[in-house]
Steps between C-alpha positions, in 0.01 A plus 500: 500500500786737578651444155164572334473819705849619411467419131154659490629828643805506272299425184237762585764765576681422175171549314446833678847624405464401135144629464582830668798555271293431187217731608740778601679491166165516321392794716192303604545559875638781718585339837615734775879498531476621860295196604752255358796685652321487839434131444866431427626678812229367729519143367876500559444618858219250552714209382800608708300532822319171431827310453655652813194456722448126481802339341299420187632446148419671171258229389307515828352829378529442128262781411711760681821360348363491145335841541836664568619400153167580335454842658856605419456390141163671451629827652790502254269409210265789586795738527621393157173466310236692701367842410515818710176416681684216676750731673507614865262762640539687830265252664716215374811659649323529837417129492860422410617699803275284722655183357851628567405608855385147586819350362704745710293392805597140428866588453514653848267269695553165322143411598439262210136397560379852585677644199356230276149593613569868433627407155177312427319825581731685262433241231132586535583873477710422192179443308396860561643649177313258275190502722488881476545486124226239450258669742515834317523368144259369241784299348641173632879534469571148624484148354237258632714204391802626695302575816309171480839330494611715794192367682579139408863503617425555872234229488766256377744624763264417789558131424863526615516808727668447835437730794243765577689775316505301174128432525430865578704606196291278272162595650586870479593455134172321424290769670680794339506347153133405517407852609705654221331281240163628621622857439625399157157363414342822632725713279413283199129539571528877545691521174233310309227720645687819407537381142131430458318769300252714693138416422334769293 
């Protein structure tokens, strides 16, 4: 079961990386660079505190381990192929400062579990740039296929997760991704309504 879990997460993340690259190069999506930069920093902190807290290995929290590679890759891909709408805003910079503050807290206190929990909160906050964009827009700038895959990966990971922090990481990912997909559907619906001609 553990092997199925690990392979499932790796295959899904590989699909996400490839699909995101293709869509970015076509200009079909405009994912928020800030969100993926936050993800990269926070996921690195989450994995580090997880490994130090319980003496676990990389495959004991395969989603967190694989996400570090995926998030780094997607952030670079957006930087290379994304348009100007993907760049940082002032709000994004404020969120980034919060991420850095938590990592500084960990550096001084070495409280692994507490820091990991704070990082999970930051990972939720990391969705704010794209949530704000989708909430105020009539255009869905994200890919349903990519986010459906991002929802599937943590489900696979629960089959092999070890420790409360690994389970929390996966459950948080499922909840946030599911919520974001609802906003994507809302933006799509608003867009269709705005394109309908007014009745005479």
